[in-house]
C-alpha positions in Angstrom: 49.4 -177.9 -79.4 53.1 -177.1 -79.8 54.7 -176.4 -76.5 56.8 -173.2 -76.0 60.6 -173.6 -76.2 62.5 -173.7 -72.9 63.1 -170.3 -71.5 66.7 -169.1 -71.6 68.5 -168.2 -68.4 68.0 -164.5 -69.2 64.2 -165.0 -69.0 64.1 -167.2 -65.9 65.0 -164.4 -63.6 61.7 -162.7 -64.5 59.0 -163.2 -61.9 57.0 -166.3 -62.5 53.8 -164.3 -62.4 54.9 -162.2 -65.4 55.6 -165.2 -67.5 52.4 -166.9 -66.5 50.4 -163.7 -67.4 52.2 -163.5 -70.7 51.1 -167.1 -71.5 47.6 -166.5 -70.3 47.3 -163.5 -72.7 49.0 -165.1 -75.7 48.7 -168.9 -75.3 51.7 -170.4 -77.0 54.5 -167.7 -76.8 56.9 -169.6 -79.0 56.1 -167.2 -81.9 57.4 -164.2 -79.8 61.0 -163.1 -79.9 62.9 -163.7 -76.7 63.6 -160.0 -76.3 59.9 -159.1 -76.4 59.0 -162.1 -74.1 61.5 -160.8 -71.5 60.2 -157.2 -71.7 56.5 -158.0 -71.5 57.0 -160.6 -68.7 58.9 -157.9 -66.8 56.1 -155.4 -67.3 53.4 -157.9 -66.3 55.4 -158.7 -63.2 55.1 -155.0 -62.2 58.7 -154.0 -63.1 59.7 -150.8 -64.9 61.0 -151.3 -68.4 64.0 -149.4 -69.6 64.4 -146.9 -72.5 66.1 -149.7 -74.5 63.1 -151.9 -73.8 60.8 -149.2 -74.9 62.6 -148.7 -78.2 62.3 -152.5 -78.8 58.5 -152.3 -78.2 58.2 -149.4 -80.6 60.1 -151.2 -83.3 58.5 -154.7 -83.0 56.2 -156.2 -85.6 54.0 -159.2 -86.3 53.3 -161.6 -83.4 55.5 -159.4 -81.1 53.3 -156.4 -81.7 50.1 -158.3 -81.1 51.5 -159.4 -77.8 52.5 -155.8 -76.9 48.9 -154.6 -77.7 47.3 -157.4 -75.6 49.7 -156.6 -72.8 48.8 -152.9 -72.9 45.1 -153.7 -72.8 45.6 -156.1 -70.0 47.5 -153.6 -67.9 44.8 -151.0 -68.6 42.1 -153.4 -67.4 44.0 -154.2 -64.3 43.7 -150.6 -63.2 40.5 -149.4 -64.7 38.5 -152.7 -65.5 36.1 -151.7 -68.4 35.6 -148.1 -67.4 36.5 -145.3 -69.8 36.1 -141.6 -68.8 35.5 -138.2 -70.3 35.2 -134.7 -69.0 32.6 -132.1 -70.1 34.7 -129.0 -70.8 35.3 -126.1 -73.2 38.5 -125.0 -74.8 39.0 -121.3 -74.8 42.0 -120.0 -76.8 42.0 -116.4 -75.7 44.6 -115.2 -78.2 46.3 -116.5 -81.3 48.8 -113.6 -81.4 52.2 -115.0 -80.7 55.8 -114.1 -81.7 57.7 -117.1 -80.6 57.9 -118.7 -84.0 57.6 -122.4 -83.2 58.0 -124.1 -86.6 55.3 -126.8 -86.0 52.6 -124.3 -85.1 49.9 -123.2 -87.6 48.0 -121.4 -84.9 50.1 -118.3 -84.2 49.5 -115.0 -85.9 51.1 -111.6 -85.8 49.0 -108.7 -84.5 48.3 -107.2 -88.0 47.5 -110.5 -89.7 44.0 -111.4 -90.8 42.3 -113.6 -88.3 44.4 -112.4 -85.3 42.2 -112.2 -82.2 42.6 -111.3 -78.5 39.4 -112.0 -76.5 38.4 -109.7 -73.7 37.8 -111.0 -70.2 34.1 -110.4 -70.8 34.2 -112.6 -73.9 36.1 -115.3 -72.0 33.8 -115.3 -69.1 30.7 -115.4 -71.4 32.1 -118.5 -73.1 32.8 -120.1 -69.7 29.2 -119.3 -68.6 27.8 -120.8 -71.8 29.9 -123.9 -71.1 28.7 -124.2 -67.5 25.1 -124.0 -68.7 25.8 -126.9 -71.1 27.1 -129.0 -68.2 30.8 -128.3 -68.3 32.8 -128.7 -65.1 36.1 -127.4 -66.7 37.4 -124.7 -68.9 40.7 -125.4 -70.6 42.4 -122.1 -71.3 45.6 -121.5 -73.3 46.8 -118.8 -75.7 49.7 -117.4 -77.7 52.5 -115.4 -76.0 51.1 -111.9 -76.9 54.0 -109.4 -76.8 51.8 -106.8 -74.9 50.4 -109.2 -72.4 50.5 -107.7 -68.9 52.4 -109.6 -66.2 49.2 -110.0 -64.1 47.1 -111.1 -67.1 46.9 -114.8 -66.2 46.1 -114.0 -62.5 43.4 -111.5 -63.5 41.9 -114.0 -66.0 41.5 -116.7 -63.3 39.9 -114.2 -60.9 37.4 -113.0 -63.6 36.3 -116.6 -64.3 36.1 -117.6 -60.6 34.2 -114.4 -59.7 31.4 -115.4 -62.2 31.7 -119.2 -61.8 33.2 -120.2 -58.5 32.7 -123.9 -59.0 34.2 -124.1 -62.5 37.6 -125.9 -62.6 40.2 -123.8 -64.4 42.7 -126.0 -66.3 45.0 -123.5 -67.9 48.4 -122.1 -69.0 51.1 -124.3 -70.6 54.6 -124.3 -69.2 55.5 -121.9 -72.0 52.9 -119.4 -70.6 54.2 -120.0 -67.1 57.7 -119.2 -68.3 56.4 -116.0 -70.0 54.3 -114.8 -67.1 56.9 -115.5 -64.5 59.5 -113.6 -66.5 57.2 -110.6 -66.9 56.5 -110.4 -63.2 60.1 -111.3 -62.2 58.9 -114.1 -60.0 60.1 -117.6 -59.4 58.1 -120.4 -61.0 56.9 -121.7 -57.7 55.8 -118.2 -56.5 54.1 -117.4 -59.8 52.2 -120.7 -59.9 51.2 -120.4 -56.2 49.8 -116.9 -57.0 47.8 -118.3 -59.8 46.4 -121.1 -57.6 45.4 -118.4 -55.1 43.5 -116.7 -57.9 41.7 -119.9 -58.8 43.9 -122.0 -61.1 43.1 -125.7 -60.5 45.4 -127.6 -62.8 47.8 -127.1 -65.7 48.1 -128.7 -69.1 51.5 -130.2 -69.7 51.6 -129.0 -73.2 54.7 -127.4 -74.9 56.5 -130.6 -74.2 56.7 -131.7 -77.9 59.7 -134.1 -77.6 61.8 -133.6 -74.5 65.1 -133.9 -76.5 67.4 -130.9 -77.0 68.3 -131.8 -80.6 64.7 -132.2 -81.7 63.5 -129.1 -79.7 66.2 -127.0 -81.4 64.6 -127.7 -84.7 61.0 -127.4 -83.5 61.2 -124.3 -81.3 64.9 -123.1 -81.5 64.9 -124.5 -77.9 63.2 -121.3 -76.6 61.7 -123.4 -73.9 64.3 -126.1 -73.3 63.8 -129.6 -72.0 65.4 -128.5 -68.7 63.0 -125.4 -68.4 59.9 -127.5 -69.2 60.9 -130.0 -66.5 61.7 -127.3 -64.0 58.4 -125.6 -64.5 56.4 -128.9 -64.3 58.3 -129.9 -61.1 57.6 -126.4 -59.7 53.9 -126.9 -60.3 53.9 -130.3 -58.6 56.0 -128.9 -55.7 53.4 -126.3 -54.9 50.5 -128.8 -55.2 49.3 -128.0 -58.7 48.5 -131.2 -60.8 49.4 -131.2 -64.4 48.8 -133.4 -67.4 51.8 -134.7 -69.5 52.0 -134.8 -73.3 54.2 -135.9 -76.2 53.9 -134.6 -79.8 55.2 -137.2 -82.2 55.4 -138.1 -85.9 57.6 -135.3 -87.4 61.4 -135.4 -87.1 61.5 -137.7 -84.2 62.1 -141.5 -83.8 61.4 -144.3 -81.3 64.6 -143.5 -79.3 63.2 -140.0 -78.6 59.7 -141.4 -77.7 61.1 -144.0 -75.2 63.4 -141.4 -73.6 60.5 -138.9 -73.3 58.3 -141.4 -71.6 61.0 -142.5 -69.2 61.7 -138.9 -68.3 58.0 -138.4 -67.5 58.1 -141.5 -65.4 61.1 -140.2 -63.4 59.3 -137.0 -62.7 56.2 -138.8 -61.6 58.3 -141.0 -59.2 59.5 -137.9 -57.5 56.4 -135.7 -57.5 53.2 -137.8 -58.2 51.8 -134.7 -59.9 50.8 -136.0 -63.4 47.1 -136.9 -63.8 47.4 -138.4 -67.3 49.5 -138.7 -70.5 48.0 -137.3 -73.7 49.9 -138.4 -76.9 49.4 -135.8 -79.6 50.1 -136.9 -83.1 51.7 -134.2 -85.3 49.1 -132.7 -87.7 51.1 -131.6 -90.8 48.9 -130.1 -93.4 49.0 -126.4 -92.3 52.2 -126.7 -90.1 55.1 -124.5 -91.3 57.5 -127.2 -90.2 56.1 -129.6 -92.8 55.2 -127.1 -95.5 58.8 -125.6 -95.5 60.5 -129.0 -95.3 58.3 -131.7 -96.9 61.4 -133.7 -97.8 62.7 -133.9 -94.2 59.5 -133.9 -92.1 57.1 -136.7 -91.9 53.3 -136.0 -92.5 52.4 -137.2 -89.0 52.8 -140.7 -87.5 51.7 -143.8 -89.3 48.6 -145.7 -88.2 50.9 -148.3 -86.6 52.9 -145.6 -84.8 49.7 -144.2 -83.3 48.7 -147.6 -82.0 52.2 -148.2 -80.6 52.5 -144.8 -78.9 49.4 -145.4 -76.8 50.2 -149.1 -76.1 53.9 -148.6 -75.2 53.0 -145.5 -73.1 50.6 -147.7 -71.1 53.3 -150.3 -70.6 56.2 -147.9 -69.8 54.1 -145.8 -67.4 52.1 -148.5 -65.7 51.8 -148.0 -62.0 53.1 -144.4 -62.3 50.8 -142.5 -64.8 47.8 -144.8 -65.1 45.5 -142.6 -67.2 46.4 -142.7 -70.9 44.1 -140.4 -72.9 43.5 -140.4 -76.7 43.2 -137.1 -78.5 40.1 -137.3 -80.6 40.8 -133.8 -82.0 44.0 -135.2 -83.6 42.7 -138.6 -84.7 39.0 -138.3 -85.1 36.3 -140.1 -83.1 36.3 -143.3 -85.0 40.1 -143.8 -84.6 39.9 -142.7 -81.0 37.4 -145.5 -80.4 39.9 -148.0 -81.7 42.5 -146.8 -79.3 40.3 -148.1 -76.4 41.6 -151.5 -77.5 45.3 -150.4 -77.2 45.7 -149.4 -73.6 43.7 -146.2 -73.5 41.2 -145.5 -70.7 40.1 -141.9 -71.4 38.6 -139.9 -74.3 39.5 -136.5 -72.9 37.1 -133.6 -73.1 34.0 -132.7 -75.0 35.7 -129.4 -75.8 32.9 -127.4 -77.5 35.5 -125.4 -79.3 39.1 -126.0 -80.2 41.5 -123.9 -82.4 45.0 -125.2 -82.2 44.7 -128.6 -83.8 42.3 -127.2 -86.5 44.7 -124.4 -87.3 47.3 -127.1 -88.1 45.0 -128.8 -90.5 43.0 -131.2 -88.3 39.4 -131.8 -89.5 38.2 -132.5 -86.0 37.8 -130.5 -82.8 34.6 -128.6 -82.5 32.7 -130.8 -80.1 31.7 -134.3 -79.2 28.7 -134.1 -76.9 28.4 -136.3 -73.7 25.7 -138.4 -75.3 28.1 -139.1 -78.3 31.0 -139.8 -75.9 28.9 -142.5 -74.2 28.1 -144.1 -77.6 31.7 -144.1 -78.7 32.8 -145.7 -75.4 30.0 -148.2 -75.4 30.7 -149.1 -79.0 34.2 -150.3 -77.9 32.6 -152.6 -75.3 33.5 -150.3 -72.4 31.6 -148.7 -69.6 31.4 -144.9 -70.0 31.6 -142.5 -67.1 31.8 -138.7 -66.8 34.7 -137.6 -64.6 36.1 -134.3 -63.2 39.4 -132.9 -64.3 41.1 -134.7 -61.4 39.5 -138.1 -62.2 36.7 -138.2 -59.7 33.5 -139.9 -60.9 30.7 -137.5 -61.6 28.3 -139.8 -63.4 28.3 -143.4 -64.5 26.5 -144.4 -67.7 26.6 -148.2 -67.4 22.8 -148.4 -67.8 21.6 -144.9 -68.8 22.3 -142.1 -71.2 23.1 -138.4 -70.8 20.6 -136.1 -72.4 21.2 -135.4 -76.1 22.4 -132.0 -77.1 22.9 -130.3 -80.4 26.6 -129.3 -80.9 27.4 -125.7 -79.9 29.0 -125.1 -83.3 27.5 -126.4 -86.5 29.6 -129.3 -87.8 31.2 -129.6 -91.2 30.8 -132.7 -93.3 34.2 -133.9 -92.2 33.0 -134.1 -88.6 30.1 -136.4 -89.4 29.4 -138.8 -86.5 26.9 -141.0 -88.4 29.1 -144.1 -87.6 27.6 -143.9 -84.1 24.2 -145.1 -85.4 25.6 -148.6 -85.4 25.6 -148.5 -81.6 22.1 -148.5 -80.1 21.7 -146.5 -77.0 20.5 -148.0 -73.7 17.0 -146.6 -74.1 16.6 -148.3 -77.4 17.9 -151.6 -76.0 15.6 -151.4 -73.0 12.6 -150.6 -75.2 13.4 -153.6 -77.4 13.8 -155.9 -74.4 10.5 -154.7 -72.9 8.7 -155.3 -76.1 10.0 -158.8 -76.3 9.1 -159.5 -72.6 5.6 -158.1 -73.1 
């Protein structure tokens, strides 16, 4: 076997353990560029990589990219071994009426438009109750910024759900909604969030992040919720003890330099607060998005397949040791593609959802529901051990050697949502029956 070339002085300062791990993962590393060898050895040694390093990882190809993917998978396994989680939850989008005019959004409607809706508290609680009866531990609640929303709406909504379902975790209200509600009540972000927590709010989705870059946000949202405001609200949540997720929406008018800077900013926040539970990369869905439909010559139709792979893998490497849960959005990519991401540094499939409106309104063909039984089959089909978790990543049930009960989906599926590919993965009961028959 050809030996690797001598390492240059720029490489030799990297901890020996990182270089050794890199060789263990890749064998002969002579095919790798020196730049990528240095970056990956640094990451494997437990050091943070820079924005410039992140850009290089996003832009690499060939043997370099294969090494990046193996490194991401290795770092994931260091933390999670073979375990992959999911949460049983329901999305409830209480209104699609919104006047903010974000250019990427195909969800928002004006009050008088066909299809505009605004659910009553009774309807929301009924949907939460139905979810609880189907095994949900979480409701994820977000909505448009309705111009006639009362300042106390978000608080009253939490109290209505908790009154009926005291043990249901409420994961709700994006930073945009916090900005809106706090302004209506003339409260500081900290005081407004603390008031929602007193009413029953358990965690907050870190959506509305899009790309945390002023130039990009100006084109996406006219900078109505600036990068600085998003960060301020997220930090306020963490300061009063409310955990949040983190997101990035990519594949439109952005580029690797924006992605790497976004991830580095999330990492900096996490170093200060420790409040992020996970990162959820969200690929831009273009087909019904005004941003794309009005500017098809300037806006990309979502990320390429390679960019999707790289986003999850590079996120794992850049955030390792700080945000260690990297989730794939099956509503954006579909269940088959989501399963593939479990080989690229991902350790979580997110929620079963039951209903989802925002991705589908932008043109996604996925989003109604993947049942717990199907989640287990997807995870097992990737050679991983499935477990059901809570919103805050406590283990609720491990399915290493058993199956959750099968359920029919809550909403009838379209042909585009066919999950027949799961038939290639026999469930544990079938395997045990076959083994018993052979033994007998």
